[in-house]
C-alpha positions as YAML, in Angstrom:
chain: A
units: angstrom
residues:
- id: 1
  name: MET
  ca: [16.76, 12.90, 4.84]
- id: 2
  name: SER
  ca: [14.89, 15.51, 3.00]
- id: 3
  name: GLU
  ca: [11.67, 13.90, 1.82]
- id: 4
  name: ILE
  ca: [10.11, 10.33, 1.35]
- id: 5
  name: VAL
  ca: [8.64, 9.68, -2.53]
- id: 6
  name: PHE
  ca: [5.91, 6.98, -2.72]
- id: 7
  name: PHE
  ca: [5.54, 6.05, -6.17]
- id: 8
  name: LEU
  ca: [1.90, 4.47, -6.37]
- id: 9
  name: GLU
  ca: [-0.01, 2.62, -9.11]
- id: 10
  name: GLU
  ca: [-3.16, 4.18, -8.05]
- id: 11
  name: GLU
  ca: [-5.14, 7.43, -6.42]
- id: 12
  name: SER
  ca: [-6.46, 5.11, -3.53]
- id: 13
  name: ALA
  ca: [-2.96, 3.96, -2.62]
- id: 14
  name: LYS
  ca: [-2.28, 7.82, -2.07]
- id: 15
  name: ALA
  ca: [-5.55, 8.41, 0.02]
- id: 16
  name: LEU
  ca: [-4.65, 5.33, 2.12]
- id: 17
  name: LEU
  ca: [-1.15, 6.57, 2.91]
- id: 18
  name: GLN
  ca: [-1.96, 10.31, 3.72]
- id: 19
  name: ALA
  ca: [-3.90, 8.80, 6.72]
- id: 20
  name: LEU
  ca: [-1.37, 5.94, 7.43]
- id: 21
  name: ILE
  ca: [2.33, 7.38, 7.23]
- id: 22
  name: PRO
  ca: [1.78, 10.09, 9.95]
- id: 23
  name: ARG
  ca: [0.78, 7.20, 12.31]
- id: 24
  name: VAL
  ca: [3.67, 5.13, 11.27]
- id: 25
  name: LEU
  ca: [6.59, 7.84, 11.03]
- id: 26
  name: ASN
  ca: [6.17, 10.26, 14.20]
- id: 27
  name: PRO
  ca: [7.77, 12.97, 13.61]
- id: 28
  name: THR
  ca: [6.79, 12.39, 9.90]
- id: 29
  name: PRO
  ca: [9.12, 13.48, 7.01]
- id: 30
  name: PRO
  ca: [7.68, 15.23, 4.49]
- id: 31
  name: CYS
  ca: [6.40, 12.96, 2.16]
- id: 32
  name: ARG
  ca: [5.65, 13.56, -1.97]
- id: 33
  name: PHE
  ca: [3.08, 10.80, -3.77]
- id: 34
  name: VAL
  ca: [3.44, 10.00, -7.39]
- id: 35
  name: VAL
  ca: [0.32, 8.32, -8.48]
- id: 36
  name: PHE
  ca: [0.36, 6.72, -11.79]
- id: 37
  name: GLU
  ca: [-2.43, 5.57, -13.96]
- id: 38
  name: GLY
  ca: [-2.42, 2.16, -13.13]
- id: 39
  name: LYS
  ca: [0.49, -0.48, -12.73]
- id: 40
  name: GLN
  ca: [1.50, -0.61, -16.49]
- id: 41
  name: ASP
  ca: [1.97, 2.98, -16.28]
- id: 42
  name: LEU
  ca: [3.94, 3.02, -13.29]
- id: 43
  name: GLU
  ca: [6.38, 0.45, -14.72]
- id: 44
  name: LYS
  ca: [6.41, 2.14, -18.00]
- id: 45
  name: ARG
  ca: [7.47, 5.20, -16.33]
- id: 46
  name: LEU
  ca: [9.17, 4.51, -13.04]
- id: 47
  name: ALA
  ca: [13.03, 4.43, -14.29]
- id: 48
  name: ARG
  ca: [12.35, 7.94, -15.85]
- id: 49
  name: ARG
  ca: [10.46, 9.75, -13.08]
- id: 50
  name: MET
  ca: [13.17, 8.36, -10.49]
- id: 51
  name: GLN
  ca: [16.08, 9.49, -12.51]
- id: 52
  name: GLY
  ca: [14.63, 12.97, -13.08]
- id: 53
  name: TYR
  ca: [13.90, 13.38, -9.64]
- id: 54
  name: LEU
  ca: [16.26, 16.51, -8.56]
- id: 55
  name: VAL
  ca: [16.35, 16.09, -4.67]
- id: 56
  name: SER
  ca: [19.48, 13.96, -4.38]
- id: 57
  name: ASP
  ca: [18.68, 12.78, -0.73]
- id: 58
  name: ALA
  ca: [15.32, 11.77, -1.04]
- id: 59
  name: ARG
  ca: [14.29, 8.18, -0.26]
- id: 60
  name: PHE
  ca: [11.99, 6.05, -2.64]
- id: 61
  name: VAL
  ca: [9.22, 3.58, -1.91]
- id: 62
  name: VAL
  ca: [7.44, 1.64, -4.63]
- id: 63
  name: LEU
  ca: [3.78, 0.33, -3.78]
- id: 64
  name: ARG
  ca: [2.40, -2.05, -6.38]
- id: 65
  name: ASP
  ca: [-0.35, -4.30, -6.08]
- id: 66
  name: GLN
  ca: [0.39, -7.95, -6.89]
- id: 67
  name: ASP
  ca: [-3.24, -8.73, -8.63]
- id: 68
  name: SER
  ca: [-2.66, -12.37, -10.17]
- id: 69
  name: GLY
  ca: [1.19, -12.10, -10.90]
- id: 70
  name: ASP
  ca: [4.13, -13.64, -9.46]
- id: 71
  name: CYS
  ca: [5.26, -11.89, -6.39]
- id: 72
  name: ARG
  ca: [9.26, -12.53, -7.08]
- id: 73
  name: LYS
  ca: [8.86, -11.62, -10.87]
- id: 74
  name: ILE
  ca: [7.31, -8.46, -10.17]
- id: 75
  name: LYS
  ca: [9.47, -7.27, -7.60]
- id: 76
  name: LYS
  ca: [12.53, -8.28, -9.61]
- id: 77
  name: SER
  ca: [11.24, -6.04, -12.73]
- id: 78
  name: LEU
  ca: [10.40, -3.05, -10.73]
- id: 79
  name: ARG
  ca: [14.11, -3.43, -9.02]
- id: 80
  name: ALA
  ca: [15.73, -3.56, -12.63]
- id: 81
  name: LYS
  ca: [13.39, -0.21, -13.22]
- id: 82
  name: CYS
  ca: [14.94, 1.32, -9.75]
- id: 83
  name: VAL
  ca: [18.49, 0.31, -11.08]
- id: 84
  name: GLU
  ca: [17.88, 1.87, -14.43]
- id: 85
  name: GLY
  ca: [16.24, 5.10, -12.68]
- id: 86
  name: GLN
  ca: [19.82, 5.12, -10.73]
- id: 87
  name: ARG
  ca: [17.88, 4.46, -7.37]
- id: 88
  name: PRO
  ca: [18.60, 0.72, -6.55]
- id: 89
  name: GLU
  ca: [17.98, 1.45, -3.06]
- id: 90
  name: ALA
  ca: [14.62, 2.35, -3.24]
- id: 91
  name: LEU
  ca: [11.92, 0.16, -1.39]
- id: 92
  name: ILE
  ca: [10.00, -2.04, -3.04]
- id: 93
  name: ARG
  ca: [6.50, -3.44, -1.62]
- id: 94
  name: ILE
  ca: [3.91, -5.51, -3.25]
- id: 95
  name: ALA
  ca: [0.47, -5.28, -1.76]
- id: 96
  name: CYS
  ca: [-0.70, -9.48, -1.96]
- id: 97
  name: ARG
  ca: [-2.96, -9.31, -3.78]
- id: 98
  name: GLU
  ca: [-4.40, -5.88, -3.69]
- id: 99
  name: LEU
  ca: [-4.48, -2.89, -1.22]
- id: 100
  name: GLU
  ca: [-8.11, -4.10, -0.14]
- id: 101
  name: SER
  ca: [-6.53, -7.33, 1.53]
- id: 102
  name: TRP
  ca: [-4.71, -4.70, 3.98]
- id: 103
  name: TYR
  ca: [-8.53, -3.72, 4.94]
- id: 104
  name: LEU
  ca: [-9.66, -7.27, 5.09]
- id: 105
  name: ALA
  ca: [-6.87, -7.69, 7.49]
- id: 106
  name: ASP
  ca: [-8.71, -5.20, 9.87]
- id: 107
  name: LEU
  ca: [-12.08, -5.41, 9.68]
- id: 108
  name: LYS
  ca: [-12.46, -3.39, 12.75]
- id: 109
  name: ALA
  ca: [-11.33, -0.21, 10.78]
- id: 110
  name: VAL
  ca: [-13.36, -0.98, 8.11]
- id: 111
  name: GLU
  ca: [-16.37, -1.19, 10.67]
- id: 112
  name: LYS
  ca: [-15.20, 2.33, 11.86]
- id: 113
  name: GLY
  ca: [-14.42, 3.99, 8.75]
- id: 114
  name: LEU
  ca: [-17.37, 2.97, 6.96]
- id: 115
  name: SER
  ca: [-19.76, 2.61, 9.40]
- id: 116
  name: VAL
  ca: [-20.66, -0.68, 8.67]
- id: 117
  name: LYS
  ca: [-21.75, -2.93, 11.74]
- id: 118
  name: LYS
  ca: [-21.07, -6.40, 12.43]
- id: 119
  name: LEU
  ca: [-17.89, -6.64, 10.20]
- id: 120
  name: LEU
  ca: [-15.56, -7.58, 13.39]
- id: 121
  name: GLN
  ca: [-17.43, -10.97, 13.83]
- id: 122
  name: LEU
  ca: [-16.06, -12.17, 10.80]
- id: 123
  name: GLN
  ca: [-12.53, -11.38, 11.27]
- id: 124
  name: GLN
  ca: [-11.70, -14.78, 12.85]
- id: 125
  name: LYS
  ca: [-13.40, -16.74, 10.03]
- id: 126
  name: ASN
  ca: [-11.53, -17.85, 6.87]
- id: 127
  name: PRO
  ca: [-10.73, -15.87, 4.78]
- id: 128
  name: TYR
  ca: [-10.27, -13.28, 6.85]
- id: 129
  name: ARG
  ca: [-7.62, -14.68, 9.00]
- id: 130
  name: ASN
  ca: [-5.10, -14.29, 6.13]
- id: 131
  name: PRO
  ca: [-6.26, -12.14, 3.70]
- id: 132
  name: ASP
  ca: [-3.54, -12.20, 1.49]
- id: 133
  name: ASN
  ca: [-4.63, -15.25, 0.32]
- id: 134
  name: ILE
  ca: [-8.17, -14.08, -1.06]
- id: 135
  name: THR
  ca: [-8.29, -13.98, -4.57]
- id: 136
  name: SER
  ca: [-10.09, -10.91, -5.10]
- id: 137
  name: PRO
  ca: [-9.99, -8.84, -2.23]
- id: 138
  name: ASP
  ca: [-11.77, -5.95, -3.83]
- id: 139
  name: ARG
  ca: [-14.59, -7.76, -4.59]
- id: 140
  name: GLU
  ca: [-14.82, -9.10, -1.15]
- id: 141
  name: LEU
  ca: [-14.69, -5.83, 0.37]
- id: 142
  name: ALA
  ca: [-17.48, -4.53, -1.68]
- id: 143
  name: ARG
  ca: [-19.58, -7.97, -0.71]
- id: 144
  name: ILE
  ca: [-19.05, -7.53, 2.67]
- id: 145
  name: ALA
  ca: [-18.96, -3.50, 2.93]
- id: 146
  name: PRO
  ca: [-21.47, -2.10, -0.11]
- id: 147
  name: SER
  ca: [-20.51, 1.54, 0.81]
- id: 148
  name: TYR
  ca: [-16.87, 0.92, 0.06]
- id: 149
  name: GLN
  ca: [-15.68, 2.90, -2.77]
- id: 150
  name: LYS
  ca: [-11.79, 2.43, -3.72]
- id: 151
  name: ILE
  ca: [-10.46, 6.29, -3.05]
- id: 152
  name: GLY
  ca: [-13.47, 7.42, -0.64]
- id: 153
  name: GLY
  ca: [-12.76, 4.23, 1.09]
- id: 154
  name: SER
  ca: [-9.29, 4.13, 1.66]
- id: 155
  name: ARG
  ca: [-9.85, 7.51, 2.74]
- id: 156
  name: LEU
  ca: [-11.90, 6.58, 5.47]
- id: 157
  name: ILE
  ca: [-10.44, 3.46, 6.69]
- id: 158
  name: GLY
  ca: [-6.76, 4.49, 6.44]
- id: 159
  name: PRO
  ca: [-6.94, 6.37, 9.74]
- id: 160
  name: HIS
  ca: [-8.45, 3.39, 11.73]
- id: 161
  name: LEU
  ca: [-6.00, 0.61, 10.39]
- id: 162
  name: ASP
  ca: [-3.90, -1.08, 13.38]
- id: 163
  name: ILE
  ca: [-0.68, -0.68, 12.23]
- id: 164
  name: ALA
  ca: [0.59, -3.44, 14.61]
- id: 165
  name: ASN
  ca: [-1.62, -5.72, 12.71]
- id: 166
  name: LYS
  ca: [-0.22, -9.08, 11.43]
- id: 167
  name: ARG
  ca: [-3.13, -10.52, 9.74]
- id: 168
  name: SER
  ca: [-1.40, -9.27, 6.61]
- id: 169
  name: GLU
  ca: [2.15, -9.97, 5.85]
- id: 170
  name: SER
  ca: [2.46, -7.97, 3.24]
- id: 171
  name: PHE
  ca: [0.94, -5.17, 5.28]
- id: 172
  name: GLN
  ca: [3.69, -5.64, 8.09]
- id: 173
  name: GLN
  ca: [6.22, -5.85, 5.29]
- id: 174
  name: PHE
  ca: [5.19, -2.46, 3.94]
- id: 175
  name: ILE
  ca: [5.06, -1.04, 7.64]
- id: 176
  name: ASN
  ca: [8.38, -2.42, 9.07]
- id: 177
  name: GLY
  ca: [10.05, -1.14, 5.42]
- id: 178
  name: VAL
  ca: [8.95, 2.33, 5.50]
- id: 179
  name: ARG
  ca: [10.27, 2.57, 9.30]
- id: 180
  name: ARG
  ca: [13.70, 1.20, 8.36]
- id: 181
  name: LEU
  ca: [13.92, 3.39, 5.26]
- id: 182
  name: ALA
  ca: [13.22, 6.85, 7.71]
- id: 183
  name: LEU
  ca: [15.72, 5.77, 10.22]
...
């Protein structure tokens, strides 16, 4: 495999993955991060970008937030775009509800990354035991860690995320999928 190409809806996902992927895949293959300007832009341009990709043995990962959409419909739509882009084998992962759910699943990482005290004690309370169910994780994270900024916060929290953390099913699905893809 020559490289893994990540198609991402926003810059904060790139900031996270640049810190996370070297800890998930060791040795780390070359990675390229293609950042779109939101989910509509990702969906509009995904097939064309895949089809025009010149590295024949590259592997592809599409990461998108669920937001308030139906996860199955989102994944089905993205799969159709991957097929149209002649990359039906692409790994598609949906962050339930948002990338910030993954951070709320690991408040110890948020504490360390953002230098916020006493967040870890919240981890065993609702809703942090199952953060994939939080309706607006970005607002919740900003509430408990007011210094959080999407891109900078992702860059700071990413190196501390526990890749074995099982509180977010969507996070574990992403980690396991990327590992399988790299085999």
